[in-house]
N, C-alpha and C positions, 0 to 999 in steps of 0.2 A: 082295656085289659080283659083277658079271658077269665071267666069265673072259675075259682079254684074248686076242685072236686073234693068231696069227703071220701073217706075210706070206702064207705058203702056204695057211693056213686062210682068209684073206680072199679069195685068188684062187679057191679052191674054192667059196666061198660066192657070189662074184661070177659064176662060171661057172654055178652052179646057178640063179641069178636073172638070167641074162644078158638075157632079154627083159623083165625087170621093173626095169630101171635098173642092173643090174650090169655091163652091157656096157662102159660108160665106164671103170669101175674095172679090169675084166679087160683091156681093150685098152690103157689109158693109164697105169695105175699100175705102177711098178716098186718094187723094194725101197727105193730112195732116197726116193721119194715117200712110201712107207709110213713110213719112219723119220722123215722130216720132219714128217709128220702127227702121229705119236705123241709126238714131242718138243714140238710146239706145243700139242696138244689132249689129250694123255693117251692111255692105251691104247685101241686099237680093240676094241670088243666086237661081238658078233653084233647086238645091238640097235642100236648106233650105225651099223653097216654097213647093216643093213636100212633104217633111216631115211634114210641117205644115198642108197641105191638108189631109195627112193620119191621123194625130192626130185629126184634126177637125172631120173627118168622124168617127173615132173610138169613140170619145166622143159622137157624135150624135147617133151612133148605141147603145152605152151603155145606153144612156138616153132613147131611144126608147124601149129597152129591159126591163127597170125598170118601165117605166111609163105606158105602155100599157099592 
């Protein structure tokens, strides 16, 4: 099993991947959001976080392609 991340570890990872989809998490998530996520979906792991960053970036890119 992958090691669960703490809120601070998630924020550090999001900052490291800021331009690769981590920006939304770094700018918008707080500890309450993190706690709600982990209660509903289980521990946040590095793998889950990176997948969420990739999805966030893909959604943003799709939005940009259709709006502009």
